One Martini backbone bead per residue (centre of mass of N, CA, C, O) as a GRO file, in nm:
protein
  115
    1MET     BB    1  -0.378  20.088   4.669
    2ASN     BB    2  -0.104  20.035   4.499
    3LYS     BB    3  -0.022  19.866   4.217
    4ARG     BB    4   0.281  19.811   4.314
    5ASP     BB    5   0.171  19.644   4.581
    6VAL     BB    6   0.095  19.409   4.428
    7ARG     BB    7   0.051  19.063   4.485
    8THR     BB    8   0.058  18.717   4.373
    9GLY     BB    9   0.212  18.486   4.571
   10ASP     BB   10   0.467  18.468   4.389
   11PRO     BB   11   0.789  18.511   4.464
   12ASP     BB   12   0.919  18.516   4.181
   13LEU     BB   13   0.725  18.715   4.044
   14ASP     BB   14   0.758  18.944   4.248
   15ARG     BB   15   1.061  18.983   4.200
   16LEU     BB   16   1.043  19.045   3.896
   17MET     BB   17   0.856  19.290   3.924
   18THR     BB   18   1.044  19.459   4.100
   19GLU     BB   19   1.281  19.467   3.900
   20PHE     BB   20   1.126  19.592   3.667
   21GLN     BB   21   1.047  19.853   3.810
   22SER     BB   22   1.334  19.946   3.869
   23ASP     BB   23   1.438  19.944   3.576
   24SER     BB   24   1.226  20.139   3.464
   25ARG     BB   25   1.309  20.382   3.631
   26GLU     BB   26   1.604  20.390   3.537
   27PHE     BB   27   1.542  20.421   3.236
   28ALA     BB   28   1.380  20.684   3.263
   29ASP     BB   29   1.617  20.846   3.370
   30VAL     BB   30   1.797  20.816   3.121
   31ILE     BB   31   1.603  20.941   2.920
   32GLY     BB   32   1.593  21.215   3.065
   33LEU     BB   33   1.899  21.281   3.021
   34THR     BB   34   1.883  21.288   2.700
   35ASP     BB   35   1.721  21.556   2.669
   36ASP     BB   36   2.001  21.736   2.720
   37VAL     BB   37   2.117  21.661   2.460
   38VAL     BB   38   2.383  21.797   2.246
   39GLY     BB   39   2.489  21.851   1.925
   40GLN     BB   40   2.811  21.951   1.777
   41ALA     BB   41   2.932  22.178   1.510
   42ALA     BB   42   3.225  22.310   1.327
   43SER     BB   43   3.398  22.489   1.146
   44ARG     BB   44   3.724  22.563   1.126
   45ASP     BB   45   3.647  22.889   1.119
   46ASP     BB   46   3.357  22.925   1.272
   47LYS     BB   47   3.124  23.023   1.056
   48VAL     BB   48   2.989  22.736   1.114
   49ARG     BB   49   2.705  22.628   1.318
   50VAL     BB   50   2.577  22.328   1.489
   51ARG     BB   51   2.265  22.214   1.644
   52VAL     BB   52   2.143  21.907   1.797
   53SER     BB   53   1.953  21.659   1.861
   54PRO     BB   54   1.940  21.324   1.921
   55SER     BB   55   1.761  21.297   1.641
   56GLY     BB   56   1.885  21.551   1.449
   57GLN     BB   57   1.752  21.804   1.513
   58MET     BB   58   1.763  22.124   1.442
   59LEU     BB   59   1.835  22.400   1.670
   60ALA     BB   60   2.099  22.536   1.531
   61LEU     BB   61   2.217  22.813   1.312
   62HIS     BB   62   2.536  22.944   1.222
   63ILE     BB   63   2.608  23.232   1.006
   64ASP     BB   64   2.850  23.397   0.902
   65PRO     BB   65   2.870  23.654   0.684
   66ARG     BB   66   3.140  23.548   0.550
   67ALA     BB   67   3.006  23.274   0.443
   68MET     BB   68   2.838  23.416   0.206
   69ARG     BB   69   3.084  23.403  -0.006
   70LEU     BB   70   3.005  23.144  -0.074
   71ALA     BB   71   2.896  22.908  -0.241
   72SER     BB   72   2.597  22.764  -0.212
   73GLN     BB   73   2.695  22.468  -0.236
   74ASP     BB   74   2.919  22.485  -0.023
   75LEU     BB   75   2.740  22.571   0.212
   76ALA     BB   76   2.552  22.326   0.202
   77GLU     BB   77   2.774  22.112   0.254
   78ILE     BB   78   2.862  22.216   0.527
   79ILE     BB   79   2.590  22.189   0.670
   80MET     BB   80   2.552  21.886   0.621
   81ASP     BB   81   2.815  21.794   0.758
   82LEU     BB   82   2.759  21.923   1.037
   83SER     BB   83   2.499  21.773   1.091
   84ARG     BB   84   2.626  21.494   1.097
   85GLN     BB   85   2.835  21.550   1.321
   86ALA     BB   86   2.629  21.636   1.538
   87THR     BB   87   2.475  21.368   1.541
   88GLU     BB   88   2.718  21.198   1.630
   89ASP     BB   89   2.765  21.354   1.891
   90ALA     BB   90   2.491  21.291   2.018
   91ALA     BB   91   2.522  20.983   2.018
   92ARG     BB   92   2.767  20.976   2.203
   93ARG     BB   93   2.630  21.120   2.443
   94VAL     BB   94   2.407  20.915   2.488
   95MET     BB   95   2.597  20.677   2.546
   96ASP     BB   96   2.731  20.804   2.794
   97VAL     BB   97   2.467  20.808   2.958
   98ALA     BB   98   2.378  20.492   2.907
   99ARG     BB   99   2.615  20.299   2.974
  100PRO     BB  100   2.567  20.224   3.279
  101PHE     BB  101   2.302  20.065   3.206
  102LEU     BB  102   2.425  19.863   2.976
  103GLN     BB  103   2.644  19.766   3.143
  104GLN     BB  104   2.842  19.556   3.292
  105ASP     BB  105   2.965  19.469   3.573
  106GLU     BB  106   3.223  19.321   3.746
  107ARG     BB  107   3.011  19.089   3.851
  108GLY     BB  108   2.822  19.012   3.594
  109SER     BB  109   2.575  19.151   3.564
  110GLU     BB  110   2.316  19.266   3.438
  111PRO     BB  111   2.186  19.485   3.264
  112GLY     BB  112   2.096  19.742   3.501
  113ARG     BB  113   2.282  19.607   3.735
  114ARG     BB  114   2.416  19.846   3.974
  115ARG     BB  115   2.417  19.712   4.283
   0.00000   0.00000   0.00000
């Protein structure tokens, strides 16, 4: 017998446990979708581009050779600014993925209840 099939004998508790299991699976699905999220930002001239994970970890950095003509401090500031922008982009994208789970629907049900 599967642990998920165990019943307590209390109908209210069993209902709550079933709802919790359903919401847990739905939440795990949402978290799985966020694994594919990538935040991106590029300089105006597209000579520097940054890609980050949802946590802000840099995944890719492209520096066009022409950008190397900049002063090192200027280039560092551009990279830091683009990293911040890409992290904000990733956060927005994560919220876009998670929003359906977090929002209440038109019927006023609890968050996560999209039934």
